[in-house]
Structures are given as structure tokens and as C-alpha cells.
SERO-4910 file (N, C-alpha, C, O; in steps of 0.05 Angstrom, whole numbers):
BEGIN
 pado doro    nc1    nc2    nc3   cac1   cac2   cac3    cc1    cc2    cc3    oc1    oc2    oc3
  Unk    A   1895   2272   2049   1888   2294   2035   1899   2288   2002   1923   2289   2000
  Unk    A   1890   2284   1989   1905   2280   1958   1909   2314   1948   1897   2335   1947
  Unk    A   1938   2300   1941   1947   2327   1929   1936   2333   1899   1930   2356   1892
  Unk    A   1933   2314   1882   1915   2305   1853   1887   2308   1856   1882   2291   1873
  Unk    A   1864   2322   1848   1842   2322   1856   1829   2294   1848   1836   2283   1827
  Unk    A   1808   2280   1869   1801   2255   1855   1793   2247   1829   1800   2227   1816
  Unk    A   1774   2268   1825   1770   2277   1799   1779   2276   1771   1768   2268   1750
  Unk    A   1803   2288   1777   1820   2286   1753   1840   2255   1747   1857   2253   1729
  Unk    A   1833   2234   1766   1842   2207   1766   1825   2186   1759   1815   2173   1777
  Unk    A   1819   2178   1728   1799   2167   1731   1806   2128   1735   1829   2119   1735
  Unk    A   1789   2116   1737   1792   2093   1741   1794   2065   1723   1778   2047   1718
  Unk    A   1825   2070   1712   1829   2068   1685   1859   2048   1686   1872   2048   1707
  Unk    A   1868   2031   1663   1892   2017   1666   1910   2036   1652   1906   2043   1629
  Unk    A   1934   2046   1670   1963   2046   1646   1984   2037   1662   1989   2030   1685
  Unk    A   1996   2040   1636   2032   2021   1645   2049   2044   1653   2062   2041   1673
  Unk    A   2050   2063   1643   2074   2084   1651   2062   2106   1660   2039   2105   1653
  Unk    A   2068   2129   1674   2068   2151   1678   2096   2166   1670   2118   2159   1679
  Unk    A   2093   2186   1652   2114   2209   1644   2103   2232   1655   2082   2243   1657
  Unk    A   2141   2236   1667   2148   2259   1683   2173   2277   1672   2196   2269   1675
  Unk    A   2169   2296   1662   2174   2309   1646   2182   2348   1651   2177   2356   1674
  Unk    A   2190   2361   1638   2180   2385   1636   2173   2397   1599   2178   2384   1579
  Unk    A   2161   2422   1601   2152   2426   1573   2179   2447   1559   2201   2455   1567
  Unk    A   2164   2451   1537   2183   2465   1519   2170   2500   1528   2183   2520   1520
  Unk    A   2150   2502   1541   2145   2527   1539   2158   2546   1568   2181   2544   1577
  Unk    A   2135   2565   1578   2138   2579   1599   2133   2571   1622   2125   2547   1621
  Unk    A   2134   2583   1650   2129   2584   1675   2098   2570   1680   2091   2553   1696
  Unk    A   2086   2580   1664   2055   2577   1658   2049   2562   1645   2061   2561   1623
  Unk    A   2021   2535   1653   2014   2530   1624   1999   2539   1606   1981   2553   1613
  Unk    A   2002   2534   1586   1987   2543   1563   1965   2525   1548   1963   2502   1555
  Unk    A   1953   2535   1532   1934   2522   1514   1942   2495   1512   1932   2474   1521
  Unk    A   1973   2502   1492   1983   2474   1476   1994   2466   1500   1986   2442   1500
  Unk    A   2009   2469   1525   2017   2449   1531   1994   2436   1549   2000   2415   1561
  Unk    A   1965   2447   1552   1935   2431   1557   1923   2415   1556   1906   2403   1569
  Unk    A   1937   2416   1524   1923   2403   1497   1941   2377   1492   1931   2361   1476
  Unk    A   1975   2370   1508   1981   2348   1505   1986   2343   1528   2000   2323   1524
  Unk    A   1986   2347   1556   1990   2335   1582   1970   2325   1598   1948   2337   1595
  Unk    A   1970   2311   1612   1950   2309   1638   1940   2327   1654   1919   2339   1655
  Unk    A   1967   2326   1669   1968   2347   1688   2003   2370   1681   2024   2367   1668
  Unk    A   1996   2384   1694   2014   2409   1698   2019   2417   1721   2001   2423   1736
  Unk    A   2049   2418   1731   2054   2434   1753   2067   2467   1746   2090   2468   1736
  Unk    A   2056   2484   1750   2065   2512   1736   2082   2527   1771   2076   2525   1795
  Unk    A   2103   2540   1756   2130   2546   1775   2116   2555   1803   2132   2553   1822
  Unk    A   2100   2562   1808   2086   2566   1832   2070   2551   1853   2057   2555   1873
  Unk    A   2079   2526   1833   2062   2496   1844   2034   2491   1841   2022   2472   1853
  Unk    A   2024   2507   1826   1992   2507   1821   1995   2477   1802   2014   2466   1792
  Unk    A   1970   2470   1803   1961   2446   1793   1948   2451   1762   1924   2457   1763
  Unk    A   1957   2450   1742   1936   2450   1720   1932   2425   1715   1948   2408   1721
  Unk    A   1896   2418   1697   1887   2396   1691   1886   2404   1655   1874   2420   1641
  Unk    A   1906   2382   1648   1892   2389   1616   1875   2383   1594   1863   2362   1597
  Unk    A   1872   2393   1578   1840   2379   1573   1834   2353   1563   1811   2350   1555
  Unk    A   1847   2334   1561   1847   2304   1558   1849   2296   1581   1866   2306   1596
  Unk    A   1832   2275   1589   1816   2263   1611   1848   2240   1606   1858   2236   1584
  Unk    A   1856   2229   1629   1882   2209   1629   1863   2181   1626   1876   2162   1632
  Unk    A   1836   2176   1618   1819   2146   1611   1828   2158   1569   1825   2142   1551
  Unk    A   1835   2182   1564   1825   2182   1536   1859   2168   1522   1864   2170   1497
  Unk    A   1872   2160   1534   1902   2151   1532   1895   2127   1539   1913   2112   1530
  Unk    A   1878   2114   1551   1875   2082   1543   1883   2063   1517   1896   2043   1514
  Unk    A   1865   2081   1497   1866   2077   1466   1868   2098   1457   1854   2117   1463
  Unk    A   1893   2098   1436   1888   2124   1417   1887   2124   1397   1899   2142   1384
  Unk    A   1874   2106   1385   1867   2097   1361   1840   2114   1350   1838   2114   1325
  Unk    A   1823   2126   1360   1806   2146   1360   1819   2174   1347   1809   2190   1330
  Unk    A   1843   2174   1360   1857   2204   1348   1852   2220   1375   1872   2233   1379
  Unk    A   1833   2224   1394   1824   2235   1411   1838   2228   1438   1828   2217   1458
  Unk    A   1860   2237   1436   1876   2230   1467   1907   2259   1470   1915   2275   1453
  Unk    A   1913   2255   1493   1938   2283   1494   1952   2265   1488   1952   2242   1496
  Unk    A   1967   2278   1470   1988   2268   1454   2017   2268   1459   2034   2276   1443
  Unk    A   2021   2258   1481   2051   2266   1497   2075   2269   1479   2087   2290   1472
  Unk    A   2079   2233   1472   2104   2231   1464   2102   2216   1442   2112   2193   1440
  Unk    A   2084   2231   1419   2080   2230   1391   2054   2193   1383   2030   2190   1382
  Unk    A   2077   2173   1378   2059   2150   1378   2066   2128   1402   2066   2103   1400
  Unk    A   2070   2138   1419   2079   2126   1449   2065   2140   1463   2078   2155   1478
  Unk    A   2034   2141   1467   2020   2153   1480   1995   2137   1484   1975   2147   1493
  Unk    A   1996   2109   1478   1977   2095   1489   1984   2086   1520   2008   2082   1525
  Unk    A   1971   2084   1536   1971   2068   1564   1996   2088   1575   2016   2077   1583
  Unk    A   1993   2116   1577   2008   2130   1593   1996   2152   1597   1980   2160   1580
  Unk    A   2002   2165   1617   1995   2203   1622   2022   2218   1635   2042   2209   1646
  Unk    A   2014   2237   1629   2038   2264   1635   2034   2272   1652   2010   2278   1657
  Unk    A   2057   2279   1675   2055   2299   1692   2075   2311   1689   2097   2303   1697
  Unk    A   2068   2341   1673   2095   2362   1664   2097   2384   1691   2081   2391   1708
  Unk    A   2118   2389   1688   2127   2416   1705   2140   2434   1685   2159   2426   1671
  Unk    A   2129   2464   1683   2141   2478   1669   2165   2490   1674   2166   2505   1693
  Unk    A   2182   2487   1663   2214   2495   1652   2227   2483   1668   2236   2499   1684
  Unk    A   2233   2458   1673   2252   2444   1691   2260   2421   1679   2244   2407   1667
  Unk    A   2291   2411   1682   2303   2387   1669   2300   2367   1680   2318   2358   1693
  Unk    A   2276   2356   1678   2263   2328   1691   2258   2310   1670   2249   2319   1649
  Unk    A   2264   2286   1671   2254   2272   1647   2251   2237   1657   2268   2220   1651
  Unk    A   2230   2232   1670   2228   2201   1674   2203   2184   1659   2186   2192   1643
  Unk    A   2208   2160   1669   2185   2146   1663   2180   2122   1685   2198   2113   1699
  Unk    A   2161   2116   1686   2150   2104   1717   2138   2088   1706   2122   2096   1689
  Unk    A   2142   2052   1713   2126   2038   1704   2112   2024   1722   2125   2011   1739
  Unk    A   2085   2023   1724   2075   2024   1741   2072   1988   1744   2081   1973   1727
  Unk    A   2055   1977   1772   2064   1949   1772   2037   1943   1765   2018   1957   1771
  Unk    A   2036   1912   1749   2019   1900   1737   1999   1883   1759   1980   1869   1750
***
């Protein structure tokens, strides 16, 4: 059984997974969902961001989740609401 729904995980190439916390509250806001792909609320509920992970394969069109300003290409973000965690996982090629 998958924790993240399969429909949320498109078949595309990513180099990094960014894990960190938002500056918001304990529940995902519209600002959070516009910047991150998957959010984990304080009760463990997963919330899908408004942008598909696939949109961050290329950021040239301006339609992507802008997780870390200009460093968003080939990355997707999983965020925990209000927890102090920040890591970058490098995916094997």
C-alpha cells in the first residue's frame, strides 16, 4: 500500500526531493499548496499541492511550484507544517 497516492507521482525525471517545513501554520494554506507538491499537516494528513511534480521538470514556462526560488528545476518538495526539518535527497541517476 502506497502512502502517497500513485496519481500524485507522475512518471518524470527528478534530481532532488526537498524536505522541509513551511513558515505557515499547522494546516496547508493556499499559499503553501501553490509552492509545494505534497504537504503533511499536523495530524499526518497529506495535502496535494496545486502544481504537478511533472511541472518542475522544466521551469522555463513559469508554471511550476516555486519551492526555492530559482532552484526549483528538477526538484519536488514534501513539506511538514511547522516542523524544523530541512534536507535534500539526491536521487540516484
